[in-house]
N, C-alpha and C positions, 0 to 999 in steps of 0.2 A: 504494500500500500504506500501512500504518499507520506508527507511530513506530518508531524504532530500538530494539532490545532494550536493556533496562536493564543487562545484564551481558554479558560476553564468553561466547561459546559454549564456551570452554575450561573453564568452571565450570558445567555444565548442572544445572538443577534435576531434569530428567527425562532418563534415557537408556534407550532401548529397544534391545536388541541381538539381532538375528537371531530375531525372534519367529515361531513357527510354531504354527498351530492347525488341527487336523483335526476335521471332523464326519463320522464314518463314513469313507467313501472319498473325501470331498471336502476339499481343502485350502482353508480360508477365508482364512488369513493365511499367506503364504509368504515367510519370511526377511526380515521387515520390521525395519529399523533406523532410528531417528531420535532426535533430542534437542531439548529446549527449554531456552533460557536463562531466567534469572530475569527476570520482567517481560515475557517475549516472548509474542506471540500467534502460534500455529502452526496452520495450517489443514491438515487432512487432506481433500483434495478428490478426489471421484470419484463415479461413478454409484451408485445403490442396488444393493446386493449386491456391492460391490467389496471389502468387508472392513473398512470404517471402524468400524462399531459393534463388531465382534468385537475389533478392536485396542484400542479405548478401554475395553471391558469388561475386557480383560486388564490395562490400566494401572490401572483402578480396583480390581482384585482380585476382580471378579465372575466371571471365568473365569481358569483357570490355563493358561498356554501349554504346549503339548506339548514345546517346546524353546525355548531363548532365555532372556533375563533382562531384568528391569526394575529400574532403580535410581532411587530418588526421594530427592533431597536426600542422596545418598551412601549410602542404605540400600536393601537388597534387599527388595522388597515380598513376596517369598516367604519369606524367612528372618526378617524383622522385620515382623510384622503391624501394629505401631503405625504404620509408615510410611504405611499406607493412610489413616490419619486426616488426612494432609496434603492429601487430595484432596477436592474438592467436585464431586459428579457430578450433572449435570442431564440426565436421559434424554429420549429423543424423546417418550415419552408423559408427559402431565401426571400427576404423582404427588402429588395433593392430595385432601383430604376436602371434597367439594362442599358439605356441609351445615354446615361450620364457617367462621368468618370467616378473613380473612388472618392476623390476630394469633393466633387460636386454632390455626391450622395451624402457624404458625412456633413458637408456644409448645410444642406437642406435639413437633415435630421437634427443637427446641432441647434439650428434656429428654433425647432420645435421644443427643445429643452431651454429656450431663451438664452442661448449662448450667442455671443456676437464679438466682432472685432478681433483684437489680439488674443483674447482668451479662447475664442472659437478656433482660431488658427493653431494655437498651442495644443488644444485638445485633439484636433485632427492629426497633427504631427505625432503626438504621443500615441494615439490609437493605432495609427498605421505602423509605427515602430513596434508596438506590442504584438502586432499580428504579422509582422514581416512583409508588409506590402508597400513600404515607402517608395521603392523603385517603380512601382506600377500605379502610383497615385493619380497620374494624368491619363491613364488608359481607361477606355470605356469598359463598363462591367460586362457587356456582352462579349468581350474578348477574353474574359477570365475563364480559367478552368473551374470545375465544380468545387474543388477544394479551396481555391482562392475566393470564390464567392462566399463560401462558408466562413472563411476567416474575416472577410469584410463585414459579414453579418455580425460577427462577434465584436469587431471594432465599433460598429454602430451602437452596440449595447454598452460599450465602455465610455462613451463620450462624456456623459454627465457625472462620471466618477461615482457609480453606484456602490453602496455598501454590500449589496447582494447581487451577484450575477447568476441569472437563471439560464441554463443551457439545456434545451430540449432536443435530445438526439442529434448533437452537432456534427456527427461524423457519418450520418446515413448517406450512402450513395457516393462517397468519395474514395479515391484510390488510396492504397496503403501509405504512400509517402505523405499525402495530404493529411491522412488520419494521424500519422506520427507527429506532424507539425502542430496540429490542433491540440493533441493531447499534451505536448510539451508546453504550449501556451497556457493551457488550463492549469497545469501544475504550477506555473510561475505566478498565476493570479493568486492562488492560495498562499504561496510563500510571501507574496507582496502584501498580504493582509486583507484581500477581498474574499468574502465568503462566497462559495460557489455551490449552487444546487444543480446537480448534474443528473439528467435522466438518460438511461440507455438500456438496451436489451443485449448489449455485448458484455459478457462476463469479464473478458480480459481487460476491457477499458476500465471497468469499476475497480478491478484489482490493481491496475496500474496507477490511477490518479486519485482515488478517493481515500480520505482518512477513515470515514465510516460509510457503511452501506445499509440502506433499508431495503429489504426484499418485499416487493408488493406483487400480489396476485389476486385476481378477481376482486379488486377494489380494497383489499385489506393488507395492512402492513403485517407480514407474518413473522418477520425476524429483523433484528437490527444490531449492528455492532461493527467492530473492526473485522478485517479479514480473519485475523487469528481467532477472535471470539466466535465468529460464525462457523469457521471450520472445526472449532472445538466441539460443535454439536455432533460431529461424526466420529470422534475418538480417533482410533487408528485405522479407520476404514479407507479402502481404496476405491477408485473409480475405474471401470472397464468400459471402453468404447469399442463396440463390435460393428464394423461397417459390413453390410451384407445385402444380398438380394434374396427375395422369397417372402414367405409369410412371417414378417418380423414380429407381429403381435403374438403369434404362436411361439416364436423363439423366446420372447420376453416371458410368456407364461411358463414355458419349460424351465427357464432360468430361475424364476421365482421359487421353484420347488427344490433348488439346489441348496444344501446346507451351507451357510456362510454368505449367501446372497441376501441382501437386505431389501433392495429395491431394484426394479427393472422396468424400463419404459422405452418407448420408441419415439424418435424424432430425427428428421433429416437423413433418412435412409440408413439409420444406425440404431442399434440397441445399446442403451446406456444403463450400466449397472453400478450399484454400490455394494461392495463386499467387504467382509471382515479381513480377509487376506486375499487380495486380488490374484496374486500369482499361484496361490494354492488351489483356488477354485477354477482357474482358467481352463484346465483340461476338461472339467465337467461342463463348463460353458460351451466349449467347442463341440463336445459330444452332443449336447442338447441341440445346438444349431444343426448339426449333421442329421439328427433324428427327424427334424422337421423338413429336411430337404433343402434348407437354405444354403446359399453359396456365400462363404465368408471371404470378403475381399481384403480386410485388414483388421487387426486387433491391437489395442494399446491399453496398457495398465498405467494409470496415473495416480499420483498422490492427490489427496482431497483438495478441492478448490471450490469456488463459489458455485460453479455449475453443479457440483456434487451436492452442495448444501441445498440448492434449490430442489434438486431431485429428491433428496431425503425429506425435505419439509412438505413438499406438495404431492409426492408420489408420481410426478410426471416430469419429463424432460422439458427444458425451456423451449417454448414454441415462439415463432415469430408471427 
């Protein structure tokens, strides 16, 4: 995981208490509570449709919770609308004007924050430096790669010096090199004292940049802690990833009957298992796959990680 939070959790910048949000007869967020320390990077981790985006839209004031409260820097975002100005929101979709340059986009958005003159220019320069886009500041956005557009989107969220930067799936659809650059920038924000609320369904991203992680599924926060704390749920158990073709649901069912196998689920053309001793049960797992007529393409035994925690807590593999 990343650095230690800059301040104790006893003095949180953000505190969400028992948030609930309904859409019709469907509950999208169900009694979610969590907090962020100042300078902390907190990851909301879960599959698409789990309630991550709805939660952060409530934090940003774009949606009102049906019940529960949100306190930001000691102020209620419902009763004190100015508290929302402490948030920089970077949505999943790129919110930029393609026929304007990077500088022109940031200049327009900066004026919406009531920035002007020398201060606006200083903020634009700073935001472009933080996102490594200074050399492309005079180029039109429609000439940018997907990763560069994502970084400029983040620059726009930083213009007004927010205390809380909210990033909703900032690396979706970008190439590996751009993803690396974005993650490095995110880590630097936390080190620089900005609190970051980061949503993703990529386990490896959460492990890489977040100080703490909240795992959310079906609208509920089912676990929370550092990587070490969450993995401790599994004790000494291992994860086995079996890539195969055939009736994978039947393979998973056969594996569940093996002594030492704790969980087995199917996702992404693979069977994912949690076992007390992965290498010891591996021959029985391969034999079970063979009995079903499945063709095994590859198998890997891994130490416990957040993906394994999710499987253990939900009984299913992470779905997109």
